[in-house]
C-alpha positions as CSV (number, residue, x, y, z in Angstrom):
1,D,291.5,170.5,-71.2
2,D,292.1,166.6,-72.5
3,S,295.8,167.1,-73.5
4,D,296.8,164.8,-70.6
5,G,293.9,162.7,-70.8
6,R,290.0,163.2,-70.2
7,V,288.7,165.6,-68.2
8,G,289.7,164.6,-64.7
9,F,292.7,162.6,-65.6
10,S,296.7,163.9,-66.0
11,F,298.6,161.4,-67.3
12,T,302.3,161.3,-68.5
13,K,303.9,159.0,-71.2
14,F,307.0,157.4,-70.4
15,D,309.7,155.3,-72.6
16,S,311.4,152.0,-71.8
17,D,314.1,153.7,-70.2
18,G,312.1,155.2,-67.8
19,V,312.2,159.0,-69.3
20,E,309.0,161.1,-69.9
21,T,308.0,161.1,-73.5
22,D,305.9,163.7,-75.3
23,S,301.7,163.1,-74.8
24,S,301.8,162.3,-78.7
25,A,304.2,159.6,-78.7
26,A,303.5,156.7,-80.9
27,Q,305.2,154.2,-78.7
28,W,305.5,154.3,-74.5
29,S,305.8,151.5,-71.9
30,C,304.9,153.2,-68.7
31,V,302.4,156.3,-67.6
32,Q,302.5,157.9,-64.3
33,D,298.9,159.1,-63.1
34,S,299.5,163.1,-62.0
35,V,296.4,162.5,-59.2
36,T,297.7,159.6,-57.6
37,G,301.4,159.4,-58.4
38,L,300.7,155.7,-59.5
39,M,303.1,154.5,-62.2
40,W,301.4,151.8,-64.9
41,E,302.9,149.3,-66.9
42,I,301.6,149.4,-70.4
43,K,300.5,146.4,-72.4
44,T,301.7,145.6,-75.9
45,G,299.9,143.5,-78.7
46,G,296.7,142.7,-78.0
47,N,296.7,139.9,-81.6
48,E,294.9,137.4,-79.5
49,L,298.1,134.9,-79.9
50,T,299.2,134.4,-76.3
51,G,303.2,135.6,-75.7
52,D,304.4,135.9,-78.8
53,E,304.7,140.1,-78.2
54,G,307.2,139.9,-75.3
55,L,307.1,139.9,-71.8
56,N,304.3,142.4,-71.3
57,D,301.8,140.9,-74.1
58,S,298.2,142.4,-73.4
59,D,297.3,138.8,-74.7
60,D,298.7,136.8,-71.7
61,R,296.5,135.3,-68.8
62,Y,297.4,134.3,-65.3
63,S,295.9,132.9,-62.5
64,W,296.2,134.8,-59.2
65,Y,298.8,133.6,-56.7
66,N,300.7,135.2,-54.2
67,A,302.7,133.0,-51.4
68,D,302.9,135.8,-48.6
69,A,300.9,134.5,-45.9
70,S,300.3,138.3,-44.5
71,S,298.7,139.7,-48.0
72,N,297.3,136.5,-49.5
73,G,293.7,136.2,-47.7
74,G,294.4,132.9,-46.4
75,D,294.8,131.0,-50.1
76,V,298.2,131.2,-51.8
77,G,296.2,130.5,-55.0
78,F,297.5,128.2,-58.1
79,A,300.9,128.5,-59.0
80,D,300.2,126.9,-62.4
81,S,296.8,126.1,-63.2
82,R,296.5,127.5,-66.7
83,G,299.6,126.1,-68.2
84,E,301.3,127.5,-71.7
85,A,299.3,131.2,-71.0
86,C,302.1,133.5,-71.3
87,Y,305.4,134.6,-72.5
88,G,308.3,132.8,-71.7
89,Y,306.6,129.8,-70.1
90,D,308.5,126.6,-69.0
91,E,306.5,124.1,-67.5
92,N,309.8,122.8,-65.8
93,D,311.1,126.4,-64.5
94,S,308.4,127.7,-62.1
95,S,309.8,131.5,-62.2
96,T,308.1,131.7,-66.0
97,H,304.4,129.9,-64.8
98,C,301.6,131.9,-65.8
99,N,300.6,133.5,-62.1
100,T,300.7,136.8,-61.0
101,Q,303.4,136.6,-58.7
102,A,305.6,135.0,-61.2
103,F,304.8,137.8,-63.7
104,V,305.9,140.8,-61.0
105,N,309.1,138.9,-60.1
106,R,309.7,138.9,-63.6
107,M,309.0,142.1,-64.7
108,N,311.2,143.5,-62.0
109,Q,314.0,141.4,-62.7
110,E,313.5,143.2,-66.2
111,A,313.5,146.4,-64.2
112,W,310.7,147.6,-66.2
113,C,310.7,151.4,-67.6
114,G,314.0,151.2,-65.0
115,F,312.1,150.2,-62.0
116,A,311.9,147.4,-59.9
117,D,309.3,147.9,-57.5
118,W,306.3,146.7,-59.6
119,R,303.1,145.1,-58.1
120,I,299.9,144.0,-58.5
121,P,297.8,147.0,-57.8
122,T,295.0,146.7,-54.9
123,R,291.3,146.9,-56.1
124,K,291.1,150.7,-55.1
125,E,293.6,151.7,-57.4
126,L,293.1,150.0,-60.4
127,L,289.5,151.1,-60.0
128,S,291.6,154.6,-59.7
129,I,292.0,154.7,-64.3
130,V,288.6,153.2,-64.7
131,D,287.1,156.4,-67.0
132,Y,283.1,155.8,-66.2
133,G,282.6,158.7,-69.0
134,N,284.1,156.4,-71.6
135,A,282.4,153.6,-73.9
136,N,283.9,150.3,-73.6
137,P,286.8,149.6,-72.6
138,M,286.1,152.4,-69.7
139,V,289.8,154.0,-69.6
140,D,291.6,156.4,-71.5
141,T,293.1,154.6,-74.5
142,D,295.0,157.2,-75.5
143,Y,297.2,156.3,-73.0
144,F,296.1,152.8,-71.8
145,P,295.8,151.2,-75.4
146,A,295.3,147.0,-75.0
147,T,293.7,147.2,-71.9
148,G,291.9,143.7,-71.6
149,T,288.7,142.6,-70.0
150,L,289.2,141.0,-66.7
151,I,292.3,142.9,-64.8
152,W,293.7,141.2,-61.5
153,T,293.8,143.0,-58.3
154,S,295.8,142.2,-55.4
155,T,292.8,142.2,-53.1
156,P,291.6,139.0,-51.8
157,F,288.0,138.6,-51.5
158,A,287.4,138.5,-47.4
159,I,284.2,136.2,-47.9
160,G,285.6,133.4,-49.5
161,T,289.6,132.4,-49.6
162,S,289.1,131.1,-53.1
163,S,288.4,134.1,-54.4
164,A,290.0,137.5,-55.6
165,W,289.2,140.7,-57.0
166,G,289.1,141.7,-60.4
167,I,288.2,144.8,-62.3
168,N,286.1,144.6,-65.6
169,F,287.1,147.4,-67.9
170,D,284.1,146.8,-70.3
171,Y,281.8,147.3,-68.2
172,G,284.0,149.6,-65.0
173,N,282.9,147.2,-62.1
174,S,284.9,144.9,-59.7
175,Y,283.7,141.5,-58.9
176,S,285.3,138.3,-57.1
177,I,286.8,135.4,-59.6
178,D,288.0,131.7,-58.6
179,R,292.2,132.8,-58.4
180,R,292.1,129.5,-60.9
181,N,291.0,131.4,-63.5
182,A,292.6,133.2,-66.4
183,G,292.8,136.8,-66.1
184,Q,295.2,139.9,-67.3
185,V,297.7,142.1,-65.2
186,R,298.5,145.1,-65.0
187,L,301.4,146.5,-63.2
188,V,301.7,149.2,-60.6
189,R,304.5,151.0,-58.8
190,G,305.1,154.0,-56.6
191,G,301.7,156.1,-55.6
192,Y,301.2,159.1,-53.1
193,E,300.9,158.9,-49.5
């Protein structure tokens, strides 16, 4: 039954207030994965213009940054290596810089879909929505439109502290990339224990 996602997947759409919507809804802001319990941010746009479609524009790019020494793998990353690469960027306001940590903070202040506990997914979590039976992009685009190519994870690369893991949705694989590079972000929250 593909009514809630391709075979093996089970997704539910939610509107911007966190209210469940019909699977045929034309607009939604979040998707809950019934298998893992994870709720995912949905991106908007995809017109190749940075920051023109609001806070969660799919064209925005971020450098990897995490100031928490207990989870950053020994290197904080880059707070502002990309310049104006995301919505609302102001070089004089670090809360608007185009890095993963600033984006998480902004989405939590916005209380996206009614929640303020959004975070960058781990490598394993982001791989859980890769659909290896689908063509490029390797994700169910009925639930995850405007997916992007390289999506950052929160998982540091163990061998080199200057890199972190990203998932490539064109091929469904993960690889390490230097943290200063521009990648896209898809936030997550929740999950089953």
